[in-house]
C-alpha positions as CSV (number, residue, x, y, z in Angstrom):
1,M,-60.0,-98.1,-23.8
2,Q,-58.7,-98.1,-20.3
3,I,-56.8,-100.7,-18.2
4,D,-55.7,-100.6,-14.6
5,A,-52.2,-102.0,-14.2
6,S,-53.2,-103.6,-10.9
7,T,-55.5,-106.0,-12.8
8,L,-52.9,-107.3,-15.2
9,P,-50.9,-110.5,-14.4
10,P,-47.4,-109.8,-13.1
11,G,-44.9,-109.9,-16.0
12,S,-47.4,-108.8,-18.6
13,V,-45.9,-107.3,-21.8
14,L,-47.9,-104.7,-23.6
15,D,-47.0,-104.0,-27.3
16,T,-48.0,-100.8,-29.1
17,E,-46.8,-98.5,-31.8
18,I,-46.5,-95.3,-29.8
19,C,-46.2,-95.2,-26.0
20,I,-46.8,-91.9,-24.2
21,V,-45.7,-91.6,-20.6
22,G,-47.9,-89.1,-18.8
23,A,-51.6,-88.1,-19.2
24,G,-51.3,-84.4,-18.7
25,A,-51.8,-81.5,-21.2
26,A,-48.8,-82.7,-23.4
27,G,-49.5,-86.4,-23.4
28,L,-53.2,-86.2,-23.9
29,T,-52.9,-83.5,-26.7
30,I,-50.5,-85.9,-28.6
31,A,-52.9,-88.8,-28.1
32,R,-55.9,-86.7,-29.2
33,A,-54.0,-85.5,-32.3
34,L,-53.3,-89.1,-33.3
35,L,-56.9,-90.1,-33.1
36,G,-58.0,-91.4,-36.5
37,S,-54.5,-92.0,-37.7
38,G,-54.8,-95.8,-37.4
39,L,-51.8,-95.9,-35.0
40,K,-52.0,-97.9,-31.8
41,V,-51.3,-95.5,-28.9
42,L,-50.7,-96.4,-25.3
43,V,-50.8,-93.7,-22.7
44,V,-49.1,-94.7,-19.4
45,E,-50.3,-92.8,-16.3
46,S,-48.9,-93.3,-12.8
47,G,-52.1,-92.3,-11.2
48,G,-55.8,-93.1,-11.7
49,F,-58.7,-90.8,-12.3
50,D,-58.4,-89.1,-8.9
51,Y,-55.8,-88.0,-6.3
52,D,-54.1,-90.7,-4.3
53,A,-51.7,-89.8,-1.5
54,D,-49.5,-92.8,-1.9
55,I,-49.0,-92.2,-5.6
56,T,-48.4,-88.5,-5.0
57,A,-45.6,-89.5,-2.6
58,L,-43.7,-90.9,-5.6
59,G,-43.0,-87.3,-6.6
60,D,-41.5,-86.3,-3.3
61,G,-38.0,-84.7,-3.1
62,D,-36.0,-82.0,-1.5
63,N,-35.6,-78.3,-2.4
64,L,-31.9,-77.7,-2.3
65,G,-31.8,-74.1,-3.7
66,A,-34.2,-71.2,-3.6
67,P,-37.4,-71.7,-1.5
68,Y,-40.1,-73.4,-3.5
69,Y,-43.3,-75.4,-3.1
70,P,-43.2,-78.9,-1.7
71,L,-42.2,-81.0,-4.8
72,A,-44.8,-83.7,-4.3
73,D,-47.5,-81.0,-4.3
74,S,-46.1,-79.1,-7.3
75,R,-47.6,-81.5,-9.9
76,L,-50.5,-83.8,-9.7
77,R,-50.1,-87.5,-10.6
78,F,-53.5,-88.6,-12.0
79,F,-55.3,-88.4,-15.3
80,G,-55.3,-84.8,-16.6
81,G,-52.3,-83.9,-14.5
82,T,-51.9,-80.5,-12.9
83,T,-54.4,-79.0,-15.3
84,A,-57.0,-80.2,-12.9
85,I,-56.3,-77.1,-10.8
86,W,-55.0,-74.9,-13.7
87,G,-55.9,-71.2,-13.7
88,G,-56.7,-71.2,-17.4
89,R,-54.4,-68.5,-18.6
90,C,-53.7,-68.9,-22.3
91,T,-51.2,-66.9,-24.3
92,P,-48.4,-67.7,-26.7
93,L,-44.7,-66.9,-26.4
94,D,-43.7,-63.7,-28.2
95,S,-41.7,-63.8,-31.4
96,V,-38.7,-62.4,-29.6
97,D,-38.6,-65.4,-27.3
98,F,-37.6,-67.6,-30.2
99,E,-34.8,-65.4,-31.4
100,P,-31.1,-65.8,-30.6
101,R,-29.5,-63.0,-28.7
102,G,-25.8,-62.1,-28.9
103,N,-25.6,-60.9,-25.3
104,L,-27.5,-63.9,-23.9
105,P,-25.8,-66.9,-25.6
106,L,-28.2,-69.6,-24.3
107,H,-31.3,-67.8,-25.8
108,G,-33.0,-68.8,-29.0
109,W,-35.1,-71.7,-30.1
110,P,-34.3,-73.9,-33.1
111,V,-37.9,-73.3,-34.2
112,S,-39.5,-70.0,-34.9
113,F,-42.8,-68.5,-33.9
114,T,-43.9,-68.6,-37.6
115,E,-43.2,-72.4,-37.7
116,L,-45.2,-72.9,-34.6
117,K,-48.1,-70.6,-35.3
118,P,-50.4,-73.3,-37.0
119,D,-49.9,-75.5,-34.0
120,Y,-50.7,-72.6,-31.7
121,E,-53.9,-72.1,-33.6
122,A,-54.8,-75.8,-33.3
123,A,-54.1,-75.7,-29.5
124,Q,-56.3,-72.6,-29.3
125,R,-59.2,-74.3,-31.0
126,L,-58.9,-77.3,-28.7
127,L,-59.1,-75.0,-25.7
128,E,-62.0,-73.1,-27.2
129,V,-60.6,-69.7,-26.2
130,G,-61.5,-67.8,-29.4
131,D,-59.6,-66.6,-32.3
132,F,-55.8,-66.7,-32.3
133,R,-55.4,-62.9,-31.7
134,Y,-53.3,-61.3,-29.0
135,D,-52.7,-57.9,-30.7
136,A,-54.1,-54.3,-30.6
137,S,-57.4,-55.4,-32.0
138,L,-58.4,-56.7,-28.6
139,W,-58.2,-53.2,-27.0
140,R,-61.2,-52.2,-29.1
141,E,-63.1,-55.1,-27.4
142,M,-62.1,-54.2,-23.9
143,G,-64.8,-51.6,-23.4
144,E,-65.0,-48.8,-20.9
145,P,-62.2,-46.7,-22.4
146,D,-60.5,-44.3,-20.1
147,G,-58.9,-41.1,-21.6
148,V,-56.4,-40.9,-18.8
149,L,-55.0,-44.3,-19.8
150,R,-55.6,-44.5,-23.5
151,R,-54.7,-42.7,-26.6
152,E,-57.3,-43.8,-29.2
153,T,-57.6,-47.5,-28.5
154,Q,-54.2,-48.3,-26.9
155,P,-52.4,-47.5,-23.6
156,V,-50.5,-44.2,-23.5
157,F,-47.2,-45.9,-22.7
158,D,-44.5,-45.8,-25.4
159,R,-44.5,-49.2,-27.1
160,D,-40.8,-49.0,-27.8
161,L,-40.4,-49.1,-24.0
162,I,-43.4,-51.0,-22.6
163,D,-45.4,-53.2,-24.9
164,Y,-48.4,-55.4,-24.1
165,S,-50.1,-58.6,-24.8
166,F,-53.2,-60.4,-23.5
167,W,-54.3,-63.4,-21.6
168,R,-57.3,-65.4,-22.7
169,F,-58.9,-67.5,-20.0
170,D,-60.1,-71.1,-20.3
171,F,-62.6,-71.6,-17.5
172,E,-63.7,-75.0,-18.4
173,K,-63.5,-77.2,-15.3
174,E,-60.8,-79.9,-15.7
175,R,-60.6,-79.7,-19.5
176,F,-58.1,-82.6,-19.6
177,G,-59.9,-84.7,-17.0
178,S,-61.6,-88.1,-17.6
179,K,-65.1,-86.5,-18.0
180,R,-63.8,-84.7,-21.1
181,A,-61.8,-87.6,-22.5
182,A,-64.6,-89.8,-23.9
183,D,-63.1,-89.6,-27.3
184,L,-59.8,-91.1,-26.1
185,L,-61.3,-93.6,-23.7
186,A,-63.7,-94.9,-26.3
187,S,-61.1,-95.2,-29.1
188,P,-60.2,-98.7,-30.1
189,D,-56.7,-97.5,-31.1
190,T,-56.0,-95.7,-27.9
191,T,-55.4,-97.4,-24.5
192,V,-54.9,-95.6,-21.2
193,L,-53.0,-97.7,-18.7
194,L,-53.7,-96.3,-15.2
195,H,-51.8,-96.9,-12.0
196,A,-48.7,-97.6,-14.0
197,N,-45.6,-96.0,-12.7
198,V,-42.6,-96.0,-15.1
199,V,-39.4,-96.9,-13.2
200,S,-36.9,-97.0,-16.1
201,L,-36.3,-96.8,-19.8
202,E,-34.3,-99.7,-21.2
203,A,-32.0,-99.0,-24.2
204,N,-30.5,-101.5,-26.6
205,A,-26.8,-102.4,-26.3
206,E,-25.8,-99.7,-28.9
207,A,-27.6,-97.0,-26.8
208,D,-29.4,-95.6,-29.8
209,E,-32.9,-97.0,-29.3
210,I,-35.3,-97.6,-26.5
211,R,-36.4,-101.3,-26.4
212,E,-38.9,-101.1,-23.6
213,I,-40.0,-99.4,-20.4
214,K,-40.4,-101.0,-17.1
215,V,-43.5,-100.3,-15.1
216,R,-44.7,-101.0,-11.6
217,A,-48.3,-101.2,-10.4
218,P,-49.1,-99.8,-6.9
219,D,-48.7,-103.2,-5.4
220,G,-45.2,-103.6,-7.0
221,R,-46.2,-106.0,-9.8
222,R,-43.8,-105.7,-12.7
223,L,-45.0,-104.9,-16.2
224,I,-43.2,-104.1,-19.5
225,V,-44.3,-101.9,-22.4
226,R,-42.7,-102.2,-25.8
227,A,-43.2,-99.7,-28.6
228,G,-41.8,-98.4,-31.9
229,Q,-41.7,-94.9,-30.5
230,F,-41.7,-93.5,-27.0
231,V,-42.6,-90.1,-25.7
232,L,-41.9,-88.8,-22.2
233,A,-44.6,-86.3,-21.2
234,A,-44.4,-86.5,-17.5
235,G,-43.4,-82.9,-16.6
236,G,-40.4,-80.8,-16.1
237,I,-39.2,-82.7,-13.0
238,E,-40.3,-86.3,-13.8
239,N,-38.9,-86.2,-17.4
240,P,-35.3,-85.6,-16.3
241,R,-35.7,-87.9,-13.3
242,L,-36.6,-90.8,-15.5
243,L,-33.8,-90.1,-18.0
244,L,-31.2,-89.8,-15.2
245,A,-32.5,-92.9,-13.4
246,S,-32.3,-95.1,-16.5
247,R,-28.7,-96.2,-16.2
248,S,-28.6,-99.9,-17.2
249,I,-26.7,-99.1,-20.4
250,E,-25.5,-95.5,-20.1
251,R,-24.2,-94.9,-16.6
252,S,-24.9,-91.1,-16.6
253,G,-28.5,-91.7,-17.8
254,I,-30.3,-91.7,-21.1
255,G,-29.7,-88.6,-23.3
256,N,-27.1,-87.3,-20.8
257,R,-23.8,-87.8,-22.7
258,H,-23.1,-84.1,-22.4
259,D,-24.4,-83.7,-18.8
260,Q,-27.4,-81.7,-20.0
261,V,-30.3,-83.6,-18.5
262,G,-31.9,-81.8,-15.6
263,R,-30.0,-78.6,-16.1
264,Y,-31.5,-75.1,-16.9
265,F,-34.6,-75.4,-14.6
266,M,-36.6,-72.2,-14.9
267,E,-39.8,-70.9,-13.4
268,H,-41.7,-67.7,-13.8
269,P,-40.7,-66.1,-10.4
270,H,-43.4,-63.9,-8.9
271,G,-42.8,-60.8,-6.8
272,R,-43.9,-57.3,-6.0
273,L,-41.9,-54.8,-8.0
274,G,-43.3,-51.9,-6.0
275,R,-46.3,-49.7,-5.5
276,I,-47.7,-46.8,-7.6
277,E,-48.4,-43.5,-5.9
278,G,-50.6,-40.8,-7.4
279,D,-54.2,-39.9,-8.2
280,H,-54.9,-42.5,-10.8
281,I,-54.4,-45.9,-9.1
282,Y,-58.0,-47.0,-9.7
283,A,-57.8,-46.0,-13.3
284,L,-54.6,-47.9,-13.8
285,W,-56.1,-51.0,-12.2
286,N,-59.4,-50.7,-14.0
287,G,-57.7,-50.2,-17.4
288,F,-55.7,-53.4,-17.1
289,R,-58.1,-55.8,-15.3
290,M,-59.9,-58.9,-16.6
291,R,-62.8,-58.1,-19.0
292,F,-65.8,-60.4,-19.4
293,R,-67.0,-59.9,-22.9
294,E,-70.5,-61.0,-23.8
295,G,-70.5,-64.2,-25.8
296,D,-66.7,-64.6,-25.7
297,V,-63.9,-65.7,-23.4
298,P,-62.6,-63.3,-20.8
299,I,-59.4,-61.4,-21.6
300,A,-56.9,-59.4,-19.6
301,P,-54.1,-57.2,-20.8
302,V,-50.5,-57.5,-19.5
303,L,-47.6,-55.2,-19.8
304,R,-44.1,-56.4,-20.7
305,I,-40.7,-55.0,-21.6
306,A,-40.8,-54.1,-25.2
307,S,-38.8,-56.4,-27.5
308,R,-36.6,-53.5,-28.6
309,M,-35.6,-52.8,-25.0
310,Q,-34.9,-56.5,-24.4
311,L,-32.5,-56.7,-27.4
312,E,-30.8,-53.4,-26.8
313,R,-30.3,-53.7,-23.0
314,G,-30.1,-57.5,-22.6
315,F,-33.3,-57.6,-20.6
316,L,-35.5,-60.7,-20.3
317,N,-39.2,-60.9,-21.4
318,T,-40.7,-60.0,-18.1
319,A,-44.3,-58.9,-17.6
320,L,-46.3,-57.0,-15.0
321,S,-49.8,-56.6,-13.9
322,F,-51.5,-54.3,-11.3
323,K,-53.1,-55.5,-8.1
324,L,-55.3,-53.3,-5.9
325,Q,-54.9,-54.5,-2.3
326,R,-54.8,-53.4,1.3
327,D,-51.3,-52.3,2.4
328,P,-49.2,-55.4,2.1
329,R,-47.3,-54.4,5.3
330,A,-50.5,-55.4,7.1
331,G,-50.0,-59.0,6.0
332,V,-52.4,-61.4,4.4
333,P,-56.1,-60.7,5.2
334,A,-57.7,-63.2,7.5
335,P,-60.2,-64.6,5.0
336,K,-57.5,-65.1,2.4
337,A,-55.2,-66.7,5.0
338,L,-58.0,-69.1,6.0
339,Y,-58.6,-70.0,2.3
340,R,-55.0,-70.8,1.7
341,S,-54.7,-72.8,4.9
342,L,-57.7,-74.9,3.9
343,K,-56.5,-75.3,0.4
344,H,-53.1,-76.7,1.6
345,Q,-54.7,-78.9,4.2
346,L,-57.2,-80.5,1.8
347,N,-55.9,-83.0,-0.7
348,P,-57.0,-82.3,-4.3
349,T,-59.5,-85.1,-4.5
350,E,-62.4,-84.8,-6.8
351,N,-64.7,-83.7,-4.0
352,N,-62.2,-81.1,-2.8
353,R,-61.6,-79.9,-6.3
354,T,-65.3,-79.4,-6.7
355,L,-65.2,-77.1,-3.7
356,W,-62.2,-75.2,-5.3
357,H,-64.1,-74.9,-8.6
358,W,-67.1,-73.5,-6.7
359,Y,-65.0,-71.0,-4.9
360,R,-63.3,-70.0,-8.1
361,S,-66.7,-69.5,-9.9
362,T,-67.9,-67.4,-7.0
363,R,-64.8,-65.2,-7.2
364,L,-65.2,-64.8,-10.9
365,A,-68.8,-63.6,-10.4
366,Y,-67.6,-61.1,-7.9
367,R,-64.8,-59.9,-10.2
368,R,-67.3,-59.5,-13.0
369,F,-70.2,-57.8,-11.3
370,L,-69.1,-56.3,-8.0
371,R,-65.4,-55.8,-7.8
372,P,-65.0,-52.7,-10.0
373,M,-67.6,-50.8,-7.9
374,M,-66.1,-52.0,-4.6
375,E,-62.5,-51.2,-5.6
376,R,-63.5,-47.7,-6.8
377,F,-65.1,-47.1,-3.4
378,K,-62.1,-48.4,-1.4
379,S,-59.6,-46.5,-3.6
380,K,-61.5,-43.2,-2.9
381,S,-61.5,-43.9,0.8
382,G,-57.7,-44.4,0.8
383,N,-58.0,-48.1,1.7
384,R,-56.1,-49.4,-1.3
385,V,-52.5,-49.7,-2.5
386,L,-51.7,-50.3,-6.2
387,S,-49.0,-53.0,-6.3
388,V,-47.1,-53.8,-9.4
389,M,-46.8,-57.6,-9.7
390,I,-44.0,-59.2,-11.6
391,R,-44.1,-62.4,-13.6
392,A,-40.5,-62.8,-14.5
393,E,-38.5,-64.7,-17.1
394,Q,-35.4,-66.5,-16.0
395,T,-32.3,-66.8,-18.2
396,P,-31.2,-70.4,-18.6
397,N,-28.7,-71.3,-15.8
398,P,-26.9,-74.6,-16.0
399,S,-26.5,-74.6,-12.2
400,S,-30.3,-74.5,-11.7
401,R,-31.2,-78.1,-12.0
402,V,-33.0,-81.3,-11.2
403,V,-30.7,-83.9,-9.6
404,L,-31.3,-87.4,-8.3
405,S,-31.6,-87.9,-4.5
406,E,-29.9,-90.6,-2.5
407,R,-33.5,-91.3,-1.2
408,K,-35.6,-93.7,-3.3
409,D,-39.3,-94.1,-3.7
410,R,-41.0,-97.4,-2.8
411,H,-40.3,-98.9,-6.2
412,G,-36.5,-98.2,-5.7
413,V,-36.3,-95.2,-8.1
414,P,-34.2,-92.3,-6.8
415,L,-36.3,-89.3,-6.0
416,A,-35.8,-86.0,-7.7
417,N,-34.3,-83.0,-5.8
418,L,-34.6,-79.5,-7.1
419,D,-31.8,-76.9,-6.9
420,W,-33.5,-73.8,-8.2
421,R,-31.3,-70.8,-8.7
422,M,-31.8,-67.3,-9.8
423,G,-29.3,-65.2,-11.8
424,A,-28.0,-61.7,-12.0
425,V,-29.7,-61.0,-15.3
426,D,-33.1,-62.0,-13.8
427,K,-32.8,-59.4,-11.0
428,A,-31.3,-56.8,-13.3
429,T,-34.3,-57.1,-15.7
430,V,-36.7,-56.5,-12.9
431,R,-34.7,-53.5,-11.7
432,G,-34.6,-52.1,-15.3
433,F,-38.3,-52.6,-15.8
434,G,-38.9,-50.6,-12.6
435,Q,-36.9,-47.7,-14.0
436,I,-38.7,-47.8,-17.3
437,L,-42.2,-48.0,-15.7
438,D,-41.4,-45.1,-13.3
439,A,-40.2,-42.9,-16.2
440,E,-43.3,-43.7,-18.2
441,L,-45.7,-43.1,-15.3
442,Q,-44.1,-39.7,-14.7
443,R,-44.0,-38.8,-18.3
444,T,-47.7,-39.5,-18.7
445,R,-48.5,-38.0,-15.3
446,L,-50.1,-41.1,-14.1
447,G,-48.0,-41.3,-10.9
448,R,-44.7,-42.6,-9.7
449,L,-43.3,-46.0,-8.8
450,V,-41.9,-46.7,-5.4
451,V,-39.7,-49.8,-5.8
452,E,-39.3,-52.5,-3.2
453,D,-36.0,-52.8,-1.4
454,W,-35.4,-56.3,-2.6
455,V,-35.3,-55.2,-6.2
456,L,-32.6,-52.6,-5.5
457,D,-30.2,-54.8,-3.4
458,G,-27.2,-56.3,-5.1
459,G,-28.1,-60.0,-4.6
460,V,-29.9,-62.5,-6.8
461,D,-32.4,-63.7,-4.2
462,W,-36.2,-63.2,-4.5
463,P,-38.3,-62.9,-1.4
464,A,-41.2,-65.3,-0.7
465,D,-43.9,-62.7,-0.1
466,P,-47.3,-64.3,0.8
467,T,-49.1,-61.0,0.0
468,V,-48.2,-61.4,-3.6
469,G,-51.0,-63.9,-4.2
470,N,-51.8,-67.6,-4.0
471,H,-48.6,-68.4,-5.8
472,P,-45.8,-66.5,-4.0
473,Y,-42.8,-68.3,-5.5
474,G,-43.8,-68.9,-9.1
475,G,-46.5,-70.3,-11.4
476,Y,-45.9,-74.0,-10.9
477,H,-44.2,-73.8,-14.3
478,H,-41.3,-76.3,-14.6
479,L,-39.3,-75.3,-17.6
480,G,-36.1,-76.2,-19.4
481,T,-34.8,-79.4,-17.9
482,T,-34.6,-81.3,-21.2
483,R,-34.1,-78.3,-23.3
484,M,-34.4,-78.2,-27.1
485,S,-31.2,-77.5,-29.1
486,D,-29.8,-78.7,-32.4
487,N,-26.4,-78.8,-30.6
488,P,-26.3,-81.9,-28.4
489,E,-23.8,-80.1,-26.2
490,R,-26.4,-77.5,-25.3
491,G,-29.5,-79.5,-25.0
492,V,-31.2,-82.9,-24.7
493,V,-33.7,-82.9,-27.6
494,D,-33.5,-81.6,-31.2
495,R,-36.0,-79.3,-32.9
496,N,-38.5,-82.2,-33.3
497,G,-38.3,-83.2,-29.6
498,R,-36.2,-86.3,-30.3
499,V,-33.6,-87.1,-27.7
500,H,-30.1,-86.7,-29.2
501,G,-28.6,-90.1,-30.0
502,Y,-31.9,-92.0,-29.9
503,R,-33.9,-92.7,-32.9
504,N,-37.2,-93.5,-31.2
505,L,-37.3,-91.5,-27.9
506,Y,-39.0,-88.1,-27.7
507,V,-39.8,-85.6,-24.9
508,A,-42.9,-83.4,-24.7
509,G,-43.9,-80.6,-22.4
510,S,-42.3,-77.5,-21.0
511,S,-39.1,-79.3,-20.0
512,V,-38.0,-78.9,-23.7
513,F,-38.4,-75.0,-23.6
514,P,-35.0,-73.4,-24.2
515,T,-36.3,-70.2,-22.6
516,G,-39.6,-69.5,-20.9
517,G,-40.5,-65.9,-21.8
518,W,-43.2,-64.4,-19.5
519,A,-46.1,-66.4,-20.9
520,N,-47.9,-69.2,-19.1
521,P,-46.7,-72.4,-20.8
522,T,-49.8,-74.5,-21.4
523,L,-50.7,-73.1,-24.9
524,T,-47.1,-73.6,-26.0
525,I,-46.9,-77.1,-24.5
526,M,-50.0,-78.0,-26.5
527,A,-48.7,-76.4,-29.7
528,L,-45.4,-78.4,-29.4
529,A,-47.5,-81.5,-28.7
530,F,-49.4,-81.1,-32.0
531,R,-46.1,-80.6,-33.8
532,L,-44.7,-83.7,-32.2
533,A,-47.8,-85.8,-33.1
534,R,-47.2,-84.9,-36.7
535,T,-43.6,-86.1,-36.4
536,L,-44.6,-89.4,-34.8
537,H,-47.2,-90.0,-37.5
538,Q,-44.7,-89.3,-40.3
539,N,-42.2,-91.6,-38.7
540,S,-44.8,-94.4,-38.5
541,R,-45.7,-94.0,-42.2
542,A,-42.0,-94.1,-43.1
543,D,-41.6,-97.3,-41.3
């Protein structure tokens, strides 16, 4: 069932058993996992079924630290969330990401990969991206083996130095959009409340339970939602913003007794590590490009720093891929610059997203049928540079954070500002990866790596290089701002996603990640959502 908050009488009170704030990948996965449980679930979404500029403005804010995307554009406030323009890359975190490290004290999750694996498998089934396999068996399915690159069925690189994993790609258009949510919208036990912007969470006098949340419709009318259990699933910027802005009982904000809410903001910074020189640049690119397998989802390999090297040398789990392109010193090609300009000028309405999906489908067809031939020709003519692209992990940094602004949105809620900061370990990892890759390229006689100057300098800054790709800063991945830790002094939620000190308040999404690894977060977000749904169900049965 769906209700528009604008149609309810002012002062309406909605009662439910479980209230989920946010209809993105996390919130909708929880709601879907609870279908058939008999529990009454209310999903509260600030937007409607499509983009609205006025609602988007509620997510405005300033970038105080490293350059980043405009905050209002960095997440979409309508049903389905930012997955409406998601690239579809699916991969789990690696086992090493969950493990504590003596030389990196803030690393380690309170849950293990083994604990989360059944939920990863459930998420993978929901996304319809094939078996839960990301190991060497996929090399045998890649096809077109190249003896220069592979020994038997795997790359020639020493796996104690450079390991690999894979992306699987979900190319379903708007998988979490309303057109694919008939099961939720038709369920008598699930209600989706649209155009309902949460402005505060109201705790009881003892500050150990949430009594209700206050909601505003676009016209300002006031509503209240009461529930037995509440889940914040509004993203890595909105989740801490709501906690920090809810100060009627706790003056520092809910869950912030140890000043942890909003801290440890992480992204997956993008950048060009360098370029590879030698006679095998096409073979390297061709060996690690996306493969379109008949009757199955596309896959693409990715290289990462081996776990052993991470543990021995204190490196982060950073990954790289290869990009054949014209010399980046020539700037962004005119067609690509035009596409980006149009993309940023056009709001992500349903019609404009349809254009984007069409463009994306056309590009995929080109990549599948024509690009290998074209790139081989251009490489032979000397019209290509093989760039090494970095998708980096950041170490948790308490100074990298979301804070409240002095500016307020039209409902009187302080906006969220972002103070994104890099660290010395982040840059040292990239520099170390460059040394490892160069040594392996020369050992295997595949070429040599010429490292970019920014990697070698002594600072912590990363350049915003528009020739890196459509996402020059990072992956729009907002991680870590309500981090998971069994120690309340080091985090906001416990291993089950429950906010420390509150019996009925939970947080879902990538804001709970203690660390981010290199992997795109959606699959892990969904796995944690399945896990949290089980906790919510168990709590309801216990009551």
